[in-house]
A tleap script that builds the chain and sets N, CA, C and O, in Angstrom:
source leaprc.protein.ff14SB
mol = sequence {
  NLEU TYR ALA LEU CYS MET PRO GLN MET ARG
  TRP VAL LYS VAL SER THR THR GLY ASP PRO
  PRO SER PRO ARG THR GLY HIE ALA THR LEU
  VAL VAL GLY SER LYS LEU ILE LEU PHE GLY
  GLY ASP ASP GLY VAL GLY TYR LEU ASN ASP
  LEU TYR ILE LEU ASP LEU THR THR PHE VAL
  TRP ALA ARG GLY PHE SER THR GLY THR THR
  PRO CYS ALA ARG SER ARG HIE THR MET VAL
  CALA
}
set mol.1.N position { -7.648 2.234 -16.932 }
set mol.1.CA position { -8.587 1.880 -17.973 }
set mol.1.C position { -8.617 3.016 -18.989 }
set mol.1.O position { -8.664 4.190 -18.623 }
set mol.2.N position { -8.590 2.656 -20.255 }
set mol.2.CA position { -8.690 3.636 -21.329 }
set mol.2.C position { -9.894 3.305 -22.198 }
set mol.2.O position { -10.230 2.137 -22.394 }
set mol.3.N position { -10.537 4.343 -22.714 }
set mol.3.CA position { -11.675 4.178 -23.615 }
set mol.3.C position { -11.374 4.917 -24.912 }
set mol.3.O position { -10.764 5.987 -24.901 }
set mol.4.N position { -11.799 4.347 -26.012 }
set mol.4.CA position { -11.614 5.004 -27.301 }
set mol.4.C position { -12.820 5.893 -27.564 }
set mol.4.O position { -13.943 5.402 -27.683 }
set mol.5.N position { -12.594 7.185 -27.655 }
set mol.5.CA position { -13.645 8.153 -27.974 }
set mol.5.C position { -13.803 8.133 -29.497 }
set mol.5.O position { -12.983 8.688 -30.228 }
set mol.6.N position { -14.864 7.487 -29.952 }
set mol.6.CA position { -15.036 7.219 -31.385 }
set mol.6.C position { -15.118 8.477 -32.264 }
set mol.6.O position { -14.495 8.495 -33.326 }
set mol.7.N position { -15.857 9.530 -31.873 }
set mol.7.CA position { -15.934 10.695 -32.773 }
set mol.7.C position { -14.565 11.312 -33.091 }
set mol.7.O position { -14.319 11.740 -34.219 }
set mol.8.N position { -13.678 11.354 -32.088 }
set mol.8.CA position { -12.348 11.933 -32.301 }
set mol.8.C position { -11.274 10.870 -32.546 }
set mol.8.O position { -10.126 11.201 -32.839 }
set mol.9.N position { -11.653 9.585 -32.423 }
set mol.9.CA position { -10.680 8.490 -32.527 }
set mol.9.C position { -9.472 8.777 -31.638 }
set mol.9.O position { -8.321 8.739 -32.072 }
set mol.10.N position { -9.791 9.069 -30.355 }
set mol.10.CA position { -8.770 9.452 -29.377 }
set mol.10.C position { -8.965 8.625 -28.115 }
set mol.10.O position { -10.092 8.445 -27.652 }
set mol.11.N position { -7.854 8.117 -27.552 }
set mol.11.CA position { -7.908 7.366 -26.304 }
set mol.11.C position { -8.014 8.329 -25.132 }
set mol.11.O position { -7.322 9.346 -25.091 }
set mol.12.N position { -8.889 8.002 -24.169 }
set mol.12.CA position { -9.121 8.832 -22.993 }
set mol.12.C position { -8.981 7.953 -21.752 }
set mol.12.O position { -9.550 6.863 -21.698 }
set mol.13.N position { -8.230 8.418 -20.758 }
set mol.13.CA position { -8.101 7.676 -19.506 }
set mol.13.C position { -9.388 7.848 -18.705 }
set mol.13.O position { -9.877 8.964 -18.535 }
set mol.14.N position { -9.934 6.729 -18.213 }
set mol.14.CA position { -11.189 6.731 -17.468 }
set mol.14.C position { -10.893 6.377 -16.013 }
set mol.14.O position { -10.221 5.382 -15.739 }
set mol.15.N position { -11.391 7.184 -15.086 }
set mol.15.CA position { -11.250 6.896 -13.659 }
set mol.15.C position { -12.364 5.966 -13.229 }
set mol.15.O position { -13.527 6.186 -13.566 }
set mol.16.N position { -12.015 4.921 -12.482 }
set mol.16.CA position { -12.998 3.975 -11.979 }
set mol.16.C position { -12.860 3.856 -10.470 }
set mol.16.O position { -11.844 4.241 -9.891 }
set mol.17.N position { -13.911 3.311 -9.838 }
set mol.17.CA position { -13.885 3.024 -8.410 }
set mol.17.C position { -14.353 1.589 -8.215 }
set mol.17.O position { -14.628 0.877 -9.180 }
set mol.18.N position { -14.439 1.178 -6.966 }
set mol.18.CA position { -14.929 -0.160 -6.665 }
set mol.18.C position { -13.804 -1.156 -6.492 }
set mol.18.O position { -12.706 -0.809 -6.057 }
set mol.19.N position { -14.095 -2.415 -6.843 }
set mol.19.CA position { -13.178 -3.538 -6.670 }
set mol.19.C position { -12.664 -3.968 -8.046 }
set mol.19.O position { -13.227 -4.878 -8.654 }
set mol.20.N position { -11.595 -3.323 -8.548 }
set mol.20.CA position { -11.121 -3.621 -9.910 }
set mol.20.C position { -10.380 -4.950 -9.993 }
set mol.20.O position { -9.886 -5.452 -8.984 }
set mol.21.N position { -10.301 -5.521 -11.197 }
set mol.21.CA position { -9.512 -6.735 -11.380 }
set mol.21.C position { -8.022 -6.435 -11.239 }
set mol.21.O position { -7.583 -5.298 -11.416 }
set mol.22.N position { -7.266 -7.460 -10.922 }
set mol.22.CA position { -5.813 -7.319 -10.852 }
set mol.22.C position { -5.259 -7.137 -12.275 }
set mol.22.O position { -5.929 -7.483 -13.248 }
set mol.23.N position { -4.038 -6.595 -12.395 }
set mol.23.CA position { -3.439 -6.470 -13.726 }
set mol.23.C position { -3.337 -7.836 -14.401 }
set mol.23.O position { -3.040 -8.839 -13.752 }
set mol.24.N position { -3.588 -7.862 -15.724 }
set mol.24.CA position { -3.583 -9.129 -16.458 }
set mol.24.C position { -3.489 -8.882 -17.950 }
set mol.24.O position { -3.595 -7.748 -18.417 }
set mol.25.N position { -3.293 -9.939 -18.675 }
set mol.25.CA position { -3.320 -9.935 -20.133 }
set mol.25.C position { -4.111 -11.164 -20.567 }
set mol.25.O position { -4.321 -12.081 -19.774 }
set mol.26.N position { -4.541 -11.183 -21.798 }
set mol.26.CA position { -5.205 -12.357 -22.338 }
set mol.26.C position { -6.612 -12.592 -21.832 }
set mol.26.O position { -7.160 -13.677 -22.029 }
set mol.27.N position { -7.215 -11.601 -21.181 }
set mol.27.CA position { -8.575 -11.744 -20.678 }
set mol.27.C position { -9.591 -11.541 -21.798 }
set mol.27.O position { -9.257 -11.022 -22.863 }
set mol.28.N position { -10.825 -11.952 -21.552 }
set mol.28.CA position { -11.898 -11.727 -22.515 }
set mol.28.C position { -12.853 -10.692 -21.934 }
set mol.28.O position { -13.113 -10.684 -20.730 }
set mol.29.N position { -13.373 -9.821 -22.790 }
set mol.29.CA position { -14.362 -8.839 -22.363 }
set mol.29.C position { -15.574 -8.906 -23.270 }
set mol.29.O position { -15.493 -9.301 -24.434 }
set mol.30.N position { -16.693 -8.510 -22.705 }
set mol.30.CA position { -17.962 -8.545 -23.412 }
set mol.30.C position { -18.806 -7.407 -22.875 }
set mol.30.O position { -18.873 -7.216 -21.661 }
set mol.31.N position { -19.453 -6.646 -23.746 }
set mol.31.CA position { -20.361 -5.591 -23.313 }
set mol.31.C position { -21.787 -6.076 -23.521 }
set mol.31.O position { -22.182 -6.460 -24.622 }
set mol.32.N position { -22.551 -6.047 -22.428 }
set mol.32.CA position { -23.966 -6.409 -22.465 }
set mol.32.C position { -24.723 -5.249 -21.846 }
set mol.32.O position { -24.625 -5.009 -20.643 }
set mol.33.N position { -25.481 -4.525 -22.670 }
set mol.33.CA position { -26.173 -3.333 -22.173 }
set mol.33.C position { -25.164 -2.312 -21.688 }
set mol.33.O position { -24.296 -1.879 -22.446 }
set mol.34.N position { -25.278 -1.927 -20.419 }
set mol.34.CA position { -24.359 -0.932 -19.847 }
set mol.34.C position { -23.308 -1.582 -18.956 }
set mol.34.O position { -22.723 -0.911 -18.106 }
set mol.35.N position { -23.061 -2.869 -19.135 }
set mol.35.CA position { -22.077 -3.589 -18.322 }
set mol.35.C position { -20.959 -4.152 -19.194 }
set mol.35.O position { -21.211 -4.736 -20.247 }
set mol.36.N position { -19.732 -3.968 -18.742 }
set mol.36.CA position { -18.589 -4.605 -19.370 }
set mol.36.C position { -18.217 -5.783 -18.480 }
set mol.36.O position { -17.966 -5.605 -17.288 }
set mol.37.N position { -18.181 -6.972 -19.044 }
set mol.37.CA position { -17.881 -8.181 -18.298 }
set mol.37.C position { -16.481 -8.637 -18.675 }
set mol.37.O position { -16.154 -8.735 -19.858 }
set mol.38.N position { -15.658 -8.916 -17.681 }
set mol.38.CA position { -14.278 -9.346 -17.885 }
set mol.38.C position { -14.106 -10.710 -17.225 }
set mol.38.O position { -14.501 -10.901 -16.075 }
set mol.39.N position { -13.516 -11.660 -17.954 }
set mol.39.CA position { -13.299 -12.996 -17.399 }
set mol.39.C position { -11.896 -13.494 -17.717 }
set mol.39.O position { -11.407 -13.365 -18.839 }
set mol.40.N position { -11.260 -14.070 -16.693 }
set mol.40.CA position { -10.012 -14.792 -16.873 }
set mol.40.C position { -8.820 -13.950 -17.268 }
set mol.40.O position { -8.755 -12.754 -16.985 }
set mol.41.N position { -7.878 -14.600 -17.929 }
set mol.41.CA position { -6.644 -13.959 -18.351 }
set mol.41.C position { -5.439 -14.592 -17.675 }
set mol.41.O position { -5.521 -15.677 -17.100 }
set mol.42.N position { -4.328 -13.892 -17.757 }
set mol.42.CA position { -3.050 -14.374 -17.240 }
set mol.42.C position { -2.399 -13.233 -16.462 }
set mol.42.O position { -2.216 -12.143 -17.004 }
set mol.43.N position { -2.049 -13.471 -15.200 }
set mol.43.CA position { -1.438 -12.424 -14.373 }
set mol.43.C position { 0.084 -12.515 -14.317 }
set mol.43.O position { 0.719 -11.835 -13.510 }
set mol.44.N position { 0.671 -13.353 -15.174 }
set mol.44.CA position { 2.116 -13.517 -15.176 }
set mol.44.C position { 2.574 -14.654 -14.283 }
set mol.44.O position { 3.718 -15.098 -14.377 }
set mol.45.N position { 1.691 -15.127 -13.417 }
set mol.45.CA position { 1.983 -16.264 -12.550 }
set mol.45.C position { 1.217 -17.488 -13.032 }
set mol.45.O position { 1.704 -18.616 -12.956 }
set mol.46.N position { 0.013 -17.243 -13.527 }
set mol.46.CA position { -0.817 -18.337 -14.021 }
set mol.46.C position { -2.117 -17.815 -14.613 }
set mol.46.O position { -2.386 -16.613 -14.606 }
set mol.47.N position { -2.908 -18.732 -15.120 }
set mol.47.CA position { -4.201 -18.374 -15.703 }
set mol.47.C position { -5.217 -18.106 -14.596 }
set mol.47.O position { -5.109 -18.639 -13.492 }
set mol.48.N position { -6.212 -17.263 -14.915 }
set mol.48.CA position { -7.230 -16.843 -13.960 }
set mol.48.C position { -8.614 -17.292 -14.430 }
set mol.48.O position { -8.836 -17.483 -15.625 }
set mol.49.N position { -9.540 -17.459 -13.487 }
set mol.49.CA position { -10.934 -17.731 -13.852 }
set mol.49.C position { -11.885 -16.861 -13.033 }
set mol.49.O position { -12.981 -17.287 -12.671 }
set mol.50.N position { -11.446 -15.638 -12.749 }
set mol.50.CA position { -12.292 -14.723 -11.995 }
set mol.50.C position { -13.144 -13.870 -12.932 }
set mol.50.O position { -12.845 -13.736 -14.119 }
set mol.51.N position { -14.196 -13.303 -12.380 }
set mol.51.CA position { -15.186 -12.556 -13.147 }
set mol.51.C position { -15.367 -11.181 -12.516 }
set mol.51.O position { -15.575 -11.066 -11.308 }
set mol.52.N position { -15.286 -10.137 -13.343 }
set mol.52.CA position { -15.493 -8.768 -12.882 }
set mol.52.C position { -16.474 -8.072 -13.813 }
set mol.52.O position { -16.559 -8.384 -15.000 }
set mol.53.N position { -17.220 -7.113 -13.243 }
set mol.53.CA position { -18.203 -6.366 -14.022 }
set mol.53.C position { -17.966 -4.881 -13.799 }
set mol.53.O position { -17.872 -4.422 -12.660 }
set mol.54.N position { -17.868 -4.134 -14.891 }
set mol.54.CA position { -17.732 -2.675 -14.826 }
set mol.54.C position { -19.038 -2.061 -15.306 }
set mol.54.O position { -19.456 -2.286 -16.442 }
set mol.55.N position { -19.677 -1.290 -14.444 }
set mol.55.CA position { -20.886 -0.556 -14.829 }
set mol.55.C position { -20.443 0.639 -15.673 }
set mol.55.O position { -19.738 1.516 -15.173 }
set mol.56.N position { -20.835 0.684 -16.910 }
set mol.56.CA position { -20.366 1.724 -17.831 }
set mol.56.C position { -21.079 3.059 -17.642 }
set mol.56.O position { -20.708 4.045 -18.279 }
set mol.57.N position { -22.090 3.110 -16.784 }
set mol.57.CA position { -22.744 4.390 -16.491 }
set mol.57.C position { -22.121 5.067 -15.274 }
set mol.57.O position { -22.085 6.295 -15.194 }
set mol.58.N position { -21.625 4.258 -14.317 }
set mol.58.CA position { -21.023 4.817 -13.095 }
set mol.58.C position { -19.517 4.589 -13.028 }
set mol.58.O position { -18.836 5.212 -12.213 }
set mol.59.N position { -18.989 3.708 -13.872 }
set mol.59.CA position { -17.578 3.303 -13.878 }
set mol.59.C position { -17.142 2.739 -12.526 }
set mol.59.O position { -16.064 3.047 -12.018 }
set mol.60.N position { -18.016 1.902 -11.961 }
set mol.60.CA position { -17.726 1.205 -10.714 }
set mol.60.C position { -17.513 -0.274 -11.024 }
set mol.60.O position { -18.370 -0.920 -11.627 }
set mol.61.N position { -16.360 -0.806 -10.604 }
set mol.61.CA position { -16.044 -2.227 -10.752 }
set mol.61.C position { -16.672 -3.017 -9.615 }
set mol.61.O position { -16.745 -2.527 -8.488 }
set mol.62.N position { -17.122 -4.223 -9.896 }
set mol.62.CA position { -17.613 -5.141 -8.866 }
set mol.62.C position { -17.176 -6.547 -9.225 }
set mol.62.O position { -17.040 -6.885 -10.401 }
set mol.63.N position { -16.960 -7.353 -8.223 }
set mol.63.CA position { -16.648 -8.765 -8.417 }
set mol.63.C position { -17.913 -9.442 -8.923 }
set mol.63.O position { -18.986 -9.228 -8.359 }
set mol.64.N position { -17.818 -10.239 -9.954 }
set mol.64.CA position { -18.977 -10.922 -10.507 }
set mol.64.C position { -19.202 -12.269 -9.841 }
set mol.64.O position { -18.253 -12.930 -9.419 }
set mol.65.N position { -20.447 -12.665 -9.752 }
set mol.65.CA position { -20.807 -13.964 -9.182 }
set mol.65.C position { -21.739 -14.662 -10.150 }
set mol.65.O position { -22.577 -14.021 -10.785 }
set mol.66.N position { -21.601 -15.950 -10.265 }
set mol.66.CA position { -22.442 -16.724 -11.178 }
set mol.66.C position { -22.841 -18.024 -10.503 }
set mol.66.O position { -22.327 -18.379 -9.442 }
set mol.67.N position { -23.759 -18.720 -11.134 }
set mol.67.CA position { -24.156 -20.034 -10.640 }
set mol.67.C position { -23.644 -21.088 -11.605 }
set mol.67.O position { -23.180 -20.764 -12.698 }
set mol.68.N position { -23.727 -22.321 -11.212 }
set mol.68.CA position { -23.246 -23.397 -12.073 }
set mol.68.C position { -21.756 -23.607 -11.903 }
set mol.68.O position { -21.132 -23.029 -11.013 }
set mol.69.N position { -21.201 -24.426 -12.749 }
set mol.69.CA position { -19.779 -24.747 -12.700 }
set mol.69.C position { -18.970 -23.638 -13.365 }
set mol.69.O position { -19.217 -23.280 -14.517 }
set mol.70.N position { -18.011 -23.103 -12.635 }
set mol.70.CA position { -17.148 -22.053 -13.184 }
set mol.70.C position { -16.195 -22.672 -14.203 }
set mol.70.O position { -15.609 -23.723 -13.945 }
set mol.71.N position { -16.036 -22.022 -15.366 }
set mol.71.CA position { -15.056 -22.543 -16.335 }
set mol.71.C position { -13.660 -22.575 -15.725 }
set mol.71.O position { -13.349 -21.792 -14.828 }
set mol.72.N position { -12.836 -23.471 -16.209 }
set mol.72.CA position { -11.462 -23.541 -15.711 }
set mol.72.C position { -10.709 -22.258 -16.093 }
set mol.72.O position { -11.113 -21.532 -17.001 }
set mol.73.N position { -9.620 -22.002 -15.387 }
set mol.73.CA position { -8.802 -20.823 -15.665 }
set mol.73.C position { -8.317 -20.868 -17.097 }
set mol.73.O position { -7.967 -21.928 -17.617 }
set mol.74.N position { -8.299 -19.682 -17.743 }
set mol.74.CA position { -7.918 -19.650 -19.155 }
set mol.74.C position { -7.419 -18.255 -19.560 }
set mol.74.O position { -7.629 -17.271 -18.850 }
set mol.75.N position { -6.771 -18.202 -20.691 }
set mol.75.CA position { -6.243 -16.955 -21.228 }
set mol.75.C position { -6.345 -16.994 -22.750 }
set mol.75.O position { -6.343 -18.066 -23.355 }
set mol.76.N position { -6.434 -15.825 -23.354 }
set mol.76.CA position { -6.516 -15.674 -24.814 }
set mol.76.C position { -7.716 -16.419 -25.394 }
set mol.76.O position { -7.587 -17.210 -26.329 }
set mol.77.N position { -8.871 -16.149 -24.821 }
set mol.77.CA position { -10.127 -16.775 -25.211 }
set mol.77.C position { -11.126 -15.676 -25.621 }
set mol.77.O position { -10.784 -14.493 -25.603 }
set mol.78.N position { -12.325 -16.055 -25.981 }
set mol.78.CA position { -13.346 -15.084 -26.345 }
set mol.78.C position { -14.641 -15.379 -25.604 }
set mol.78.O position { -14.817 -16.460 -25.042 }
set mol.79.N position { -15.547 -14.401 -25.609 }
set mol.79.CA position { -16.891 -14.568 -25.046 }
set mol.79.C position { -17.889 -13.986 -26.034 }
set mol.79.O position { -17.575 -13.042 -26.760 }
set mol.80.N position { -19.079 -14.544 -26.059 }
set mol.80.CA position { -20.168 -14.014 -26.888 }
set mol.80.C position { -21.454 -14.030 -26.070 }
set mol.80.O position { -21.599 -14.804 -25.124 }
set mol.81.N position { -22.373 -13.169 -26.450 }
set mol.81.CA position { -23.691 -13.132 -25.787 }
set mol.81.C position { -24.747 -13.393 -26.851 }
set mol.81.O position { -25.939 -13.414 -26.545 }
savepdb mol mol.pdb
quit
């Protein structure tokens, strides 16, 4: 994981722990408060519909859980809050 340090406009590698998502492309991310939410994408085999949350204060990944009907697997999409 890399973060853009805005004051210096420099990319910095960030160490994380927990249960990270598998490598992918085409996923959507959304920051809500101190949480980065990641959904879906493409792992090179097929589209995904999994949900992961990164706590931006501790940099710990966790598998996300939701209620209701999970959206179908998708890639190259967006999310809004």
